[in-house]
C-alpha positions in Angstrom: -11.8 -9.6 30.4 -7.9 -10.2 31.1 -5.7 -7.3 30.1 -2.0 -8.0 30.0 0.1 -4.9 29.7 4.0 -6.0 29.9 4.2 -7.3 33.3 0.8 -6.2 34.5 -2.7 -8.3 34.3 -5.5 -6.5 34.8 -8.8 -8.6 35.0 -12.2 -7.0 34.7 -15.2 -8.8 35.1 -17.6 -9.1 31.9 -20.6 -7.2 33.0 -18.2 -4.3 33.9 -19.5 -1.2 31.5 -16.1 -0.2 30.7 -15.8 -3.4 28.8 -17.6 -2.0 25.9 -15.1 1.4 25.6 -12.2 -1.1 26.1 -13.5 -2.9 23.5 -14.3 0.1 21.2 -11.1 1.2 21.6 -9.2 -2.3 20.4 -10.9 -2.0 16.9 -10.1 1.6 16.0 -7.7 1.7 13.2 -5.2 4.2 13.6 -5.3 7.0 11.5 -2.1 6.8 9.3 -0.4 7.5 6.2 -1.7 4.9 3.6 0.9 5.3 0.9 3.7 5.1 3.7 1.3 1.9 5.0 1.1 0.4 1.4 5.1 1.1 1.1 6.0 -0.6 4.3 3.8 -3.8 3.4 4.8 -3.8 -0.3 8.2 -6.4 -1.0 10.8 -5.0 -3.3 9.7 -6.1 -6.7 6.3 -4.0 -6.0 8.1 -1.2 -4.5 10.0 -1.4 -7.8 7.2 -0.9 -9.9 6.1 2.3 -7.8 9.6 3.9 -8.0 10.0 3.5 -11.7 6.2 5.0 -12.3 7.0 7.7 -9.7 10.3 8.6 -11.5 9.0 9.0 -14.8 5.7 10.2 -13.8 3.9 9.1 -16.9 5.1 5.7 -18.7 4.3 3.6 -21.5 3.7 -0.1 -20.3 6.6 -1.6 -23.0 8.7 1.0 -21.5 7.8 0.0 -17.8 8.5 -3.7 -18.9 11.7 -3.1 -20.2 12.8 -1.0 -17.2 11.6 -3.4 -14.7 12.7 -6.4 -16.9 9.5 -8.3 -17.1 7.2 -9.5 -19.3 3.8 -8.3 -19.8 2.2 -11.3 -17.6 5.1 -10.3 -14.9 3.7 -6.6 -15.1 0.2 -7.9 -14.5 1.3 -10.3 -11.4 3.3 -7.1 -9.8 0.1 -4.8 -10.2 -2.5 -7.6 -8.8 -0.3 -8.1 -6.1 -0.3 -4.3 -5.3 -3.7 -4.1 -5.7 -4.0 -6.6 -2.9 -1.6 -4.9 -0.9 -3.5 -1.8 -1.2 -6.8 -3.3 -0.1 -5.5 -5.3 2.9 -4.1 -1.5 4.2 -7.2 0.0 3.5 -6.0 2.3 0.6 -6.7 3.4 -2.6 -4.5 1.5 -5.6 -2.5 4.5 -6.4 -1.3 3.1 -9.9 -4.0 4.9 -13.0 -3.4 3.1 -16.3 -4.9 4.5 -19.5 -5.5 3.2 -22.8 -6.6 -0.3 -23.6 -4.3 -2.4 -25.9 -0.7 -3.0 -24.3 1.0 -1.0 -26.9 -1.2 2.0 -25.8 -1.7 1.5 -22.3 0.1 4.2 -20.1 0.7 4.2 -15.9 0.8 6.9 -14.1 0.4 7.6 -10.3 -2.3 9.3 -8.4 -1.5 13.4 -7.5 1.0 13.4 -5.2 1.8 9.8 -4.7 4.7 10.1 -7.1 6.5 12.7 -5.0 5.4 10.6 -1.8 7.1 7.3 -3.1 10.3 9.3 -4.1 11.0 10.2 -0.6 10.3 6.6 0.9 12.5 5.3 -1.5 15.3 8.2 -0.5 15.6 9.5 -3.8 14.8 12.9 -3.1 
């Protein structure tokens, strides 16, 4: 195994018992803030969805579409993209939906997420 650290290169034989521990360390995921990770990976339009929901705490779908300036299809695309980003960073999707039909559907954030989004957006 070859380890490069800046200008230093260290070569360790593959049969060395230390190799297993080094490989284990390489695959440990750092423990971080999942909402912050989601925020950092999300693009502007995706962040906008989170901010609008966080500001309103609970918002009807039609009102959310109007505030964002998108159609129902555009909102669905942003929600799907946020779900993919959440999955990629290994966090639970933070948006909760209630109601079946578009006219009755409401969006909110999981407990504690709204205030964190407001802080990340610099709106506190």
